[in-house]
C-alpha positions as CSV (number, residue, x, y, z in Angstrom):
1,X,43.2,107.7,14.4
2,X,42.2,105.5,17.3
3,X,44.2,102.5,18.5
4,X,42.9,99.3,16.8
5,X,41.6,97.8,20.0
6,X,39.6,100.9,20.9
7,X,36.6,99.6,19.0
8,X,36.6,96.2,20.8
9,X,34.3,97.3,23.7
10,X,31.7,98.7,21.2
11,X,32.0,95.5,19.1
12,X,31.6,93.2,22.1
13,X,28.7,95.2,23.4
14,X,26.9,95.1,20.1
15,X,27.5,91.4,19.7
16,X,26.2,90.7,23.2
17,X,23.1,92.9,22.7
18,X,22.3,90.8,19.6
19,X,23.2,87.6,21.4
20,X,25.8,86.9,18.7
21,X,29.0,86.9,20.9
22,X,29.2,83.1,21.1
23,X,28.5,82.8,17.4
24,X,31.2,85.4,16.6
25,X,33.8,83.5,18.8
26,X,32.9,80.3,17.0
27,X,33.1,81.9,13.6
28,X,36.4,83.6,14.3
29,X,37.9,80.4,15.7
30,X,36.6,78.3,12.7
31,X,37.4,80.8,10.0
32,X,41.2,80.2,9.9
33,X,42.4,81.1,6.3
34,X,39.0,82.5,5.4
35,X,39.7,85.3,7.9
36,X,42.4,86.6,5.7
37,X,40.2,86.4,2.6
38,X,37.4,88.3,4.5
39,X,39.9,91.0,5.5
40,X,40.9,91.4,1.9
41,X,37.3,91.7,0.9
42,X,36.7,94.4,3.5
43,X,39.8,96.3,2.3
44,X,38.5,96.0,-1.3
45,X,35.1,97.4,-0.5
46,X,36.3,100.1,2.0
47,X,36.6,102.8,-0.7
48,X,33.0,102.2,-1.7
49,X,31.7,102.3,1.9
50,X,34.4,104.2,3.9
51,X,34.2,103.2,7.5
52,X,37.0,103.3,10.0
53,X,35.6,100.5,12.0
54,X,35.5,98.2,8.9
55,X,39.1,99.1,8.2
56,X,40.0,98.2,11.8
57,X,38.1,94.9,11.6
58,X,39.9,94.0,8.4
59,X,43.2,94.8,10.1
60,X,42.3,92.6,13.0
61,X,41.3,89.7,10.7
62,X,44.6,90.0,8.9
63,X,46.6,89.4,12.1
64,X,46.1,86.0,13.7
65,X,47.4,87.2,17.1
66,X,45.0,90.2,17.1
67,X,42.1,87.9,16.1
68,X,43.0,85.5,19.0
69,X,43.2,88.5,21.3
70,X,39.8,89.6,20.3
71,X,38.4,86.1,20.9
72,X,39.9,86.2,24.4
73,X,38.4,89.6,25.0
74,X,35.0,88.4,24.0
75,X,35.4,85.4,26.4
76,X,36.4,87.8,29.2
77,X,33.4,90.1,28.5
78,X,31.1,87.1,28.6
79,X,32.4,86.0,32.0
80,X,32.8,89.5,33.5
């Protein structure tokens, strides 16, 4: 199994290619308690649509520090 942050470059690249990186940062910052609810929904649907990246996204959303770290990563990718 890959480290949880291993998917971040691919996620950031995809968001940037769709011009959704700024929206994703805004959404993650504004989500607050909804992030945990979203994570639980992703865990719930994971057996129906097994996807390791979705599991890692859910794990990131569950942990506030990881979510903030991903937001900082997206900011760094936008500047860099």
